[in-house]
GUZADREN-969584 format. One record per residue: residue number from 1; y, x, z of N, C-alpha, C, O, CB in turn. Coordinates in nm, 2 decimals. Last residue first. Glycine has a CB too. Layout:
REM residues N
 voza   n.c2   n.c1   n.c3  ca.c2  ca.c1  ca.c3   c.c2   c.c1   c.c3   o.c2   o.c1   o.c3  cb.c2  cb.c1  cb.c3
  NUM      Y      X      Z      Y      X      Z      Y      X      Z      Y      X      Z      Y      X      Z
...
REM end
This chain:
REM residues 155
 voza   n.c2   n.c1   n.c3  ca.c2  ca.c1  ca.c3   c.c2   c.c1   c.c3   o.c2   o.c1   o.c3  cb.c2  cb.c1  cb.c3
  155   5.22   1.00  -1.40   5.38   0.92  -1.43   5.42   1.05  -1.57   5.52   1.05  -1.63   5.54   0.93  -1.25
  154   5.03   1.12  -1.42   5.01   0.97  -1.40   5.16   0.93  -1.43   5.19   0.82  -1.47   4.94   0.91  -1.24
  153   5.07   1.35  -1.17   4.98   1.35  -1.31   5.00   1.22  -1.47   4.99   1.25  -1.59   4.81   1.32  -1.24
  152   5.15   1.24  -0.94   5.22   1.26  -1.02   5.21   1.34  -1.20   5.30   1.37  -1.29   5.28   1.29  -0.94
  151   4.94   1.05  -0.88   5.03   1.01  -0.89   5.08   1.06  -1.04   5.08   1.01  -1.15   5.09   1.05  -0.77
  150   4.75   1.31  -0.80   4.72   1.22  -0.87   4.86   1.14  -0.97   4.87   1.16  -1.09   4.65   1.15  -0.77
  149   4.95   1.43  -0.63   4.92   1.56  -0.75   4.87   1.36  -0.85   4.93   1.30  -0.94   4.72   1.77  -0.70
  148   4.88   1.28  -0.42   5.06   1.28  -0.50   5.01   1.34  -0.63   5.03   1.28  -0.74   5.21   1.41  -0.41
  147   4.64   1.22  -0.40   4.71   1.14  -0.43   4.79   1.16  -0.50   4.80   1.11  -0.61   4.73   1.09  -0.37
  146   4.66   1.53  -0.27   4.51   1.46  -0.39   4.56   1.34  -0.45   4.52   1.33  -0.57   4.33   1.40  -0.29
  145   4.70   1.46  -0.02   4.84   1.58  -0.13   4.71   1.53  -0.31   4.72   1.51  -0.43   4.84   1.91  -0.06
  144   4.62   1.32   0.12   4.73   1.30   0.04   4.83   1.41  -0.04   4.94   1.43  -0.09   4.80   1.24   0.11
  143   4.35   1.43   0.14   4.38   1.30   0.09   4.48   1.25   0.00   4.47   1.19  -0.11   4.40   1.24   0.19
  142   4.50   1.68   0.29   4.39   1.68   0.19   4.39   1.59   0.05   4.40   1.62  -0.07   4.29   1.64   0.25
  141   4.62   1.53   0.56   4.64   1.59   0.49   4.63   1.55   0.27   4.69   1.49   0.18   4.56   1.66   0.57
  140   4.40   1.19   0.52   4.37   1.32   0.53   4.54   1.40   0.48   4.59   1.35   0.38   4.22   1.35   0.43
  139   4.47   0.83   0.59   4.53   0.94   0.54   4.56   1.06   0.51   4.67   1.09   0.48   4.56   0.94   0.56
  138   4.56   0.67   0.83   4.36   0.72   0.82   4.37   0.83   0.71   4.30   0.93   0.72   4.20   0.55   0.75
  137   4.85   0.56   0.76   4.81   0.65   0.88   4.63   0.72   0.84   4.61   0.84   0.82   4.81   0.52   1.06
  136   4.80   0.35   0.53   4.84   0.53   0.56   4.82   0.59   0.62   4.77   0.70   0.59   4.94   0.59   0.57
  135   4.65   0.21   0.78   4.57   0.19   0.61   4.64   0.38   0.60   4.59   0.48   0.64   4.67   0.01   0.44
  134   4.92   0.13   0.93   4.74   0.16   0.92   4.71   0.23   0.84   4.77   0.34   0.84   4.64   0.05   0.88
  133   5.09   0.01   0.78   5.07   0.18   0.80   5.00   0.15   0.89   5.09   0.13   0.98   5.20   0.28   0.84
  132   4.86  -0.20   0.62   4.94  -0.09   0.55   4.97   0.06   0.61   4.94   0.17   0.57   5.06  -0.14   0.52
  131   4.92  -0.35   0.95   4.81  -0.34   0.80   4.77  -0.18   0.69   4.68  -0.10   0.69   4.90  -0.47   0.66
  130   5.19  -0.37   0.91   5.12  -0.36   1.01   5.02  -0.21   0.92   5.03  -0.10   0.88   5.04  -0.52   1.05
  129   5.21  -0.57   0.64   5.25  -0.44   0.69   5.19  -0.39   0.77   5.08  -0.34   0.73   5.35  -0.42   0.73
  128   5.11  -0.78   0.77   4.97  -0.74   0.64   5.05  -0.55   0.64   4.99  -0.44   0.64   4.99  -0.88   0.40
  127   5.30  -0.90   0.93   5.18  -0.82   0.97   5.13  -0.81   0.87   5.03  -0.88   0.90   5.08  -0.86   1.07
  126   5.54  -0.97   0.74   5.54  -0.86   0.87   5.39  -0.81   0.88   5.36  -0.69   0.84   5.58  -0.93   1.02
  125   5.39  -1.13   0.67   5.38  -1.03   0.60   5.43  -0.91   0.67   5.39  -0.79   0.67   5.44  -1.06   0.49
  124   5.50  -1.33   0.81   5.43  -1.32   0.80   5.29  -1.17   0.79   5.18  -1.13   0.84   5.47  -1.40   0.75
  123   5.73  -1.40   0.69   5.75  -1.37   0.82   5.63  -1.28   0.83   5.65  -1.16   0.85   5.76  -1.49   0.91
  122   5.72  -1.47   0.33   5.66  -1.49   0.38   5.71  -1.40   0.56   5.72  -1.28   0.52   5.55  -1.47   0.29
  121   5.83  -1.45  -0.05   5.89  -1.39   0.05   5.81  -1.50   0.20   5.85  -1.61   0.19   6.07  -1.40   0.02
  120   5.47  -1.46  -0.12   5.58  -1.42  -0.07   5.71  -1.54  -0.09   5.71  -1.66  -0.13   5.59  -1.27  -0.14
  119   5.19  -1.50   0.09   5.27  -1.58   0.01   5.45  -1.51   0.07   5.51  -1.50   0.18   5.22  -1.78   0.06
  118   4.96  -1.21   0.11   5.06  -1.38   0.22   5.15  -1.44   0.10   5.12  -1.38   0.00   5.24  -1.31   0.40
  117   4.65  -1.14   0.13   4.74  -1.17   0.09   4.82  -1.26   0.12   4.78  -1.38   0.15   4.73  -1.17   0.02
  116   4.48  -0.93   0.31   4.56  -1.07   0.31   4.63  -1.03   0.25   4.70  -0.93   0.27   4.61  -1.14   0.42
  115   4.48  -0.63   0.37   4.44  -0.64   0.27   4.47  -0.86   0.17   4.47  -0.90   0.05   4.27  -0.57   0.32
  114   4.56  -0.57   0.60   4.63  -0.56   0.52   4.60  -0.56   0.40   4.66  -0.50   0.31   4.68  -0.47   0.54
  113   4.35  -0.65   0.80   4.45  -0.77   0.77   4.53  -0.73   0.61   4.56  -0.81   0.52   4.58  -0.77   0.93
  112   4.17  -0.45   0.79   4.11  -0.57   0.66   4.22  -0.60   0.62   4.25  -0.60   0.50   4.02  -0.73   0.69
  111   4.25  -0.29   0.95   4.28  -0.23   0.79   4.31  -0.36   0.73   4.40  -0.39   0.65   4.14  -0.15   0.70
  110   4.27  -0.40   1.11   4.40  -0.39   1.13   4.46  -0.38   1.00   4.56  -0.41   0.94   4.43  -0.28   1.22
  109   3.95  -0.60   1.16   4.09  -0.49   1.20   4.14  -0.52   1.10   4.12  -0.61   1.02   4.08  -0.32   1.22
  108   3.76  -0.86   1.24   3.86  -0.83   1.19   3.95  -0.74   1.27   4.01  -0.75   1.37   3.90  -0.94   1.15
  107   3.68  -0.98   1.46   3.62  -0.83   1.42   3.71  -0.80   1.38   3.78  -0.71   1.45   3.50  -0.80   1.33
  106   3.69  -1.30   1.49   3.59  -1.27   1.40   3.54  -1.14   1.39   3.44  -1.13   1.33   3.62  -1.31   1.30
  105   3.89  -1.26   1.66   3.84  -1.32   1.77   3.69  -1.31   1.63   3.57  -1.32   1.67   3.94  -1.50   1.85
  104   4.08  -1.09   1.53   4.11  -1.03   1.64   3.91  -1.11   1.70   3.83  -1.04   1.77   4.30  -1.10   1.73
  103   4.18  -1.30   1.38   4.16  -1.18   1.29   4.05  -1.15   1.47   3.94  -1.20   1.48   4.34  -1.06   1.22
  102   4.33  -1.45   1.55   4.20  -1.49   1.47   4.11  -1.44   1.40   4.01  -1.49   1.36   4.20  -1.55   1.42
  101   4.52  -1.31   1.64   4.45  -1.40   1.75   4.28  -1.44   1.68   4.17  -1.45   1.73   4.57  -1.56   1.77
  100   4.64  -1.29   1.46   4.58  -1.20   1.51   4.47  -1.22   1.56   4.36  -1.16   1.55   4.63  -1.15   1.55
   99   4.67  -1.56   1.32   4.66  -1.51   1.21   4.63  -1.38   1.32   4.56  -1.32   1.25   4.77  -1.54   1.09
   98   4.89  -1.70   1.61   4.76  -1.68   1.48   4.66  -1.67   1.44   4.56  -1.73   1.48   4.75  -1.63   1.44
   97   5.15  -1.52   1.58   5.06  -1.52   1.67   4.92  -1.52   1.64   4.85  -1.42   1.63   5.09  -1.61   1.75
   96   5.32  -1.72   1.40   5.22  -1.60   1.34   5.15  -1.52   1.47   5.07  -1.44   1.42   5.33  -1.47   1.23
   95   5.37  -1.92   1.57   5.25  -1.94   1.50   5.20  -1.87   1.41   5.10  -1.89   1.34   5.25  -2.02   1.45
   94   5.52  -1.73   1.74   5.42  -1.89   1.81   5.31  -1.89   1.73   5.19  -1.88   1.77   5.50  -2.07   1.79
   93   5.74  -1.67   1.60   5.64  -1.58   1.64   5.55  -1.72   1.71   5.58  -1.81   1.63   5.71  -1.44   1.76
   92   5.99  -1.82   1.43   5.83  -1.84   1.43   5.76  -1.76   1.44   5.68  -1.74   1.35   5.76  -1.88   1.35
   91   6.17  -1.52   1.49   6.12  -1.70   1.48   6.02  -1.72   1.42   5.96  -1.63   1.36   6.21  -1.80   1.40
   90   6.00  -1.30   1.79   6.12  -1.36   1.58   6.06  -1.47   1.62   5.98  -1.51   1.71   6.07  -1.29   1.35
   89   5.79  -1.09   1.83   5.86  -1.11   1.86   5.97  -1.09   1.81   6.03  -0.99   1.78   5.85  -1.10   1.92
   88   5.48  -1.03   1.91   5.55  -1.13   1.83   5.69  -1.14   1.87   5.71  -1.22   1.96   5.48  -1.27   1.84
   87   5.21  -0.81   1.97   5.28  -0.92   2.03   5.40  -0.94   1.94   5.44  -0.83   1.90   5.30  -0.89   2.18
   86   4.83  -0.76   2.03   4.96  -0.72   1.97   5.04  -0.86   2.06   5.01  -0.95   2.14   4.96  -0.72   1.77
   85   4.56  -0.61   2.09   4.65  -0.71   2.17   4.78  -0.64   2.03   4.81  -0.54   1.97   4.68  -0.67   2.39
   84   4.33  -0.43   1.96   4.36  -0.51   2.15   4.44  -0.55   2.15   4.46  -0.55   2.27   4.38  -0.45   2.29
   83   4.21  -0.45   1.65   4.30  -0.50   1.72   4.28  -0.50   1.88   4.21  -0.59   1.92   4.31  -0.62   1.68
   82   3.99  -0.13   1.51   4.00  -0.29   1.64   4.18  -0.28   1.68   4.25  -0.19   1.73   3.85  -0.26   1.85
   81   3.99   0.09   1.30   4.14  -0.04   1.32   4.14  -0.17   1.40   4.21  -0.27   1.39   4.19  -0.12   1.17
   80   3.99   0.32   1.55   3.95   0.24   1.48   4.07   0.18   1.43   4.19   0.18   1.47   3.87   0.18   1.54
   79   4.15   0.56   1.68   4.01   0.57   1.61   3.97   0.44   1.52   3.93   0.47   1.41   3.90   0.59   1.72
   78   4.18   0.43   1.91   4.25   0.50   1.87   4.05   0.51   1.75   3.93   0.48   1.76   4.34   0.63   1.99
   77   4.24   0.02   1.90   4.18   0.14   1.95   4.16   0.22   1.88   4.11   0.18   1.78   4.10   0.13   2.00
   76   4.60  -0.09   1.80   4.40   0.01   1.71   4.33   0.02   1.83   4.42   0.05   1.90   4.40   0.23   1.63
   75   4.83  -0.31   1.79   4.74  -0.20   1.90   4.62  -0.19   1.86   4.53  -0.28   1.90   4.74  -0.23   2.05
   74   5.12  -0.42   1.66   5.01  -0.41   1.69   4.91  -0.33   1.74   4.95  -0.23   1.69   4.99  -0.43   1.63
   73   5.39  -0.62   1.68   5.35  -0.45   1.70   5.22  -0.50   1.79   5.20  -0.57   1.89   5.49  -0.32   1.81
   72   5.68  -0.71   1.48   5.59  -0.72   1.55   5.46  -0.61   1.63   5.47  -0.49   1.60   5.56  -0.80   1.48
   71   6.06  -0.81   1.62   5.91  -0.70   1.55   5.80  -0.79   1.57   5.80  -0.89   1.63   5.86  -0.53   1.63
   70   6.36  -0.91   1.61   6.21  -0.91   1.60   6.16  -0.79   1.56   6.20  -0.70   1.48   6.16  -1.00   1.52
   69   6.63  -1.05   1.39   6.57  -0.97   1.52   6.43  -1.00   1.54   6.38  -1.10   1.49   6.65  -1.00   1.67
   68   6.71  -1.15   1.15   6.65  -1.00   1.15   6.57  -0.95   1.29   6.49  -0.86   1.31   6.78  -0.88   1.12
   67   6.71  -1.38   0.95   6.63  -1.41   1.09   6.55  -1.24   1.08   6.44  -1.20   1.05   6.49  -1.60   1.08
   66   6.79  -1.48   0.76   6.95  -1.43   0.82   6.87  -1.35   0.97   6.92  -1.29   1.06   7.10  -1.63   0.88
   65   6.64  -1.53   0.50   6.65  -1.66   0.68   6.85  -1.59   0.75   6.97  -1.63   0.77   6.41  -1.58   0.90
   64   6.68  -1.23   0.47   6.64  -1.32   0.32   6.73  -1.47   0.42   6.85  -1.50   0.41   6.39  -1.35   0.26
   63   6.50  -1.09   0.66   6.63  -1.10   0.53   6.64  -1.19   0.50   6.53  -1.25   0.51   6.63  -1.03   0.41
   62   6.27  -1.24   0.62   6.31  -1.22   0.75   6.50  -1.20   0.73   6.59  -1.27   0.78   6.22  -1.06   0.81
   61   6.20  -1.19   0.38   6.22  -1.36   0.39   6.27  -1.35   0.52   6.32  -1.46   0.56   6.08  -1.46   0.38
   60   6.13  -0.90   0.43   6.20  -0.92   0.26   6.28  -1.12   0.31   6.38  -1.17   0.26   6.01  -0.90   0.06
   59   6.21  -0.69   0.69   6.09  -0.79   0.59   6.17  -0.86   0.50   6.30  -0.86   0.51   5.99  -0.92   0.69
   58   6.30  -0.52   0.81   6.29  -0.45   0.72   6.17  -0.56   0.62   6.08  -0.53   0.54   6.26  -0.31   0.79
   57   6.35  -0.67   1.05   6.50  -0.60   1.00   6.41  -0.58   0.84   6.47  -0.63   0.74   6.57  -0.41   1.11
   56   6.12  -0.73   1.16   6.20  -0.81   1.07   6.26  -0.80   1.02   6.27  -0.88   0.92   6.23  -0.87   1.08
   55   5.96  -0.41   1.28   6.08  -0.45   1.29   6.11  -0.55   1.13   6.13  -0.49   1.03   6.17  -0.31   1.32
   54   5.63  -0.33   1.32   5.72  -0.40   1.22   5.82  -0.46   1.24   5.81  -0.58   1.23   5.67  -0.49   1.16
   53   5.48  -0.09   1.45   5.50  -0.16   1.42   5.57  -0.27   1.28   5.55  -0.26   1.16   5.51  -0.15   1.51
   52   5.09  -0.02   1.66   5.20   0.01   1.48   5.29  -0.10   1.50   5.25  -0.21   1.54   5.10  -0.01   1.27
   51   4.96   0.22   1.79   5.08   0.11   1.75   5.09   0.16   1.65   5.11   0.26   1.58   5.21   0.10   1.83
   50   4.66   0.29   1.89   4.74   0.40   1.84   4.83   0.24   1.77   4.76   0.15   1.71   4.64   0.57   1.73
   49   4.44   0.41   2.21   4.50   0.34   2.14   4.63   0.36   2.05   4.71   0.44   2.10   4.52   0.26   2.21
   48   4.23   0.44   2.45   4.30   0.53   2.36   4.34   0.44   2.28   4.25   0.36   2.26   4.24   0.64   2.30
   47   4.20   0.33   2.82   4.20   0.29   2.67   4.25   0.38   2.52   4.36   0.34   2.51   4.27   0.17   2.68
   46   4.28   0.32   3.10   4.25   0.52   2.97   4.15   0.45   2.84   4.06   0.51   2.78   4.08   0.71   3.09
   45   4.36   0.09   3.22   4.19   0.10   3.13   4.19   0.24   3.08   4.09   0.28   3.02   4.17  -0.03   2.97
   44   4.64   0.18   3.16   4.57   0.18   3.29   4.40   0.22   3.28   4.34   0.32   3.31   4.60   0.02   3.36
   43   4.77   0.15   2.88   4.68   0.23   2.96   4.58   0.28   3.11   4.51   0.37   3.14   4.73   0.29   2.94
   42   4.55  -0.13   2.84   4.55   0.00   2.78   4.57   0.14   2.91   4.49   0.20   2.98   4.70  -0.02   2.66
   41   4.85  -0.22   2.99   4.67  -0.29   3.01   4.54  -0.21   2.94   4.43  -0.22   3.00   4.66  -0.46   2.92
   40   5.04  -0.14   2.89   5.04  -0.07   3.00   4.86  -0.15   3.02   4.77  -0.08   3.08   5.20  -0.10   3.13
   39   5.01  -0.33   2.67   5.00  -0.11   2.64   5.00  -0.12   2.80   4.89  -0.06   2.82   5.20   0.03   2.54
   38   4.84  -0.57   2.72   4.94  -0.51   2.65   4.91  -0.31   2.70   4.83  -0.22   2.74   5.12  -0.60   2.72
   37   4.48  -0.73   2.50   4.57  -0.66   2.55   4.76  -0.57   2.55   4.81  -0.53   2.45   4.50  -0.62   2.55
   36   4.58  -1.05   2.40   4.51  -0.95   2.41   4.59  -0.89   2.49   4.70  -0.92   2.55   4.48  -0.89   2.29
   35   4.92  -1.15   2.26   4.75  -1.25   2.24   4.66  -1.04   2.30   4.68  -0.93   2.25   4.69  -1.36   1.94
   34   5.26  -1.36   2.21   5.14  -1.26   2.24   5.00  -1.28   2.25   4.95  -1.39   2.24   5.15  -1.20   2.35
   33   5.55  -1.43   2.16   5.38  -1.44   2.15   5.29  -1.29   2.17   5.29  -1.17   2.15   5.34  -1.51   1.98
   32   5.81  -1.54   2.11   5.83  -1.43   2.22   5.63  -1.48   2.24   5.59  -1.56   2.32   6.01  -1.47   2.39
   31   6.15  -1.65   1.87   6.03  -1.68   2.02   5.97  -1.58   2.05   6.04  -1.49   2.04   5.91  -1.78   2.03
   30   6.49  -1.52   2.07   6.38  -1.56   1.94   6.27  -1.56   2.04   6.25  -1.53   2.16   6.36  -1.42   1.78
   29   6.45  -1.80   2.19   6.49  -1.78   2.11   6.59  -1.60   2.08   6.72  -1.57   2.07   6.53  -1.91   2.11
   28   6.14  -1.97   2.30   6.34  -1.88   2.32   6.30  -1.84   2.22   6.20  -1.84   2.16   6.41  -1.73   2.46
   27   5.94  -2.04   2.37   6.01  -2.12   2.27   6.08  -2.12   2.31   6.14  -2.22   2.35   5.99  -2.23   2.24
   26   5.65  -1.81   2.37   5.78  -1.86   2.49   5.84  -1.91   2.34   5.82  -1.85   2.23   5.88  -1.71   2.62
   25   5.29  -1.78   2.35   5.38  -1.83   2.33   5.51  -1.84   2.38   5.50  -1.91   2.48   5.34  -1.89   2.31
   24   4.95  -1.65   2.34   5.07  -1.70   2.42   5.21  -1.76   2.32   5.18  -1.77   2.20   5.12  -1.56   2.52
   23   4.54  -1.65   2.30   4.71  -1.58   2.32   4.81  -1.68   2.38   4.78  -1.77   2.46   4.78  -1.55   2.16
   22   4.34  -1.54   2.41   4.39  -1.67   2.46   4.55  -1.61   2.48   4.63  -1.56   2.57   4.29  -1.73   2.61
   21   4.00  -1.54   2.38   4.15  -1.50   2.33   4.20  -1.59   2.40   4.15  -1.70   2.44   4.20  -1.51   2.18
   20   3.69  -1.57   2.56   3.74  -1.61   2.58   3.94  -1.49   2.47   3.98  -1.38   2.52   3.67  -1.64   2.73
   19   3.51  -1.43   2.78   3.56  -1.37   2.61   3.59  -1.45   2.53   3.54  -1.44   2.42   3.46  -1.30   2.52
   18   3.64  -1.52   3.05   3.65  -1.44   3.00   3.66  -1.38   2.89   3.76  -1.32   2.86   3.60  -1.41   3.02
   17   3.43  -1.83   2.96   3.57  -1.82   2.97   3.67  -1.68   2.98   3.78  -1.70   2.93   3.59  -1.90   3.08
   16   3.23  -1.78   2.75   3.19  -1.78   2.89   3.38  -1.76   2.81   3.43  -1.73   2.70   3.06  -1.65   3.00
   15   2.88  -1.97   2.58   3.05  -1.86   2.61   3.09  -1.89   2.72   3.05  -1.97   2.80   3.21  -1.88   2.50
   14   2.65  -2.01   2.57   2.64  -1.99   2.73   2.74  -1.88   2.65   2.73  -1.75   2.65   2.46  -1.95   2.85
   13   2.50  -2.38   2.50   2.58  -2.24   2.49   2.57  -2.15   2.57   2.49  -2.17   2.65   2.71  -2.23   2.49
   12   2.46  -2.61   2.43   2.36  -2.51   2.48   2.41  -2.39   2.50   2.33  -2.30   2.49   2.25  -2.50   2.42
   11   2.55  -2.80   2.29   2.47  -2.74   2.23   2.43  -2.63   2.33   2.35  -2.56   2.28   2.51  -2.71   2.11
   10   2.64  -2.95   2.57   2.62  -3.03   2.45   2.52  -2.91   2.38   2.40  -2.92   2.41   2.77  -3.09   2.36
    9   2.78  -2.66   2.76   2.70  -2.91   2.82   2.61  -2.93   2.68   2.49  -2.91   2.71   2.92  -3.15   2.80
    8   2.94  -2.60   2.55   2.75  -2.52   2.62   2.73  -2.66   2.69   2.66  -2.75   2.65   2.74  -2.33   2.79
    7   3.09  -2.83   2.47   3.02  -2.66   2.36   2.90  -2.62   2.43   2.79  -2.61   2.39   3.13  -2.48   2.37
    6   3.25  -2.84   2.76   3.17  -2.95   2.67   3.10  -2.86   2.52   3.02  -2.96   2.50   3.29  -3.10   2.63
    5   3.38  -2.56   2.75   3.25  -2.65   2.91   3.14  -2.80   2.74   3.03  -2.83   2.68   3.47  -2.86   3.16
    4   3.48  -2.57   2.53   3.41  -2.42   2.58   3.34  -2.52   2.73   3.23  -2.50   2.78   3.55  -2.24   2.63
    3   3.72  -2.77   2.60   3.62  -2.82   2.42   3.53  -2.63   2.50   3.64  -2.59   2.52   3.79  -2.80   2.13
    2   3.81  -2.67   2.84   3.71  -2.82   2.80   3.69  -2.78   2.74   3.62  -2.69   2.78   3.74  -2.97   2.77
    1   3.93  -2.45   2.74   3.82  -2.44   2.88   3.79  -2.58   2.82   3.72  -2.56   2.72   3.89  -2.44   3.07
REM end
């Protein structure tokens, strides 16, 4: 907040505290981190949303490290890939939430996060996998059918 005040004072900015995205993390075992709106907030505000979740038990790095407890959960506005909020529970959640915070701050949607290349294997790949799930959900039955026929033809 102090940075915001200084930036506004020195550079005639107009940013407001309410427009800031402020992530938080609790360094327990497992860690818990969050940014944006919660499911309850979205429901209370009557915002239609979709949720994409990836369990760490399905992420290669987590399996290798033996840290499979937890998940990444990302909420997007229904019909768009605009990220409204995210929660990460697991090892290094406090480090991982920054990627989603940057995406939200810059207006990058979940579909675009699927295109971010992560080193392999990393736990942050769970974020990319949520993006992949979003992109798969956008496929209509017709497009899925064409895609399956195309893949069968290529085999």
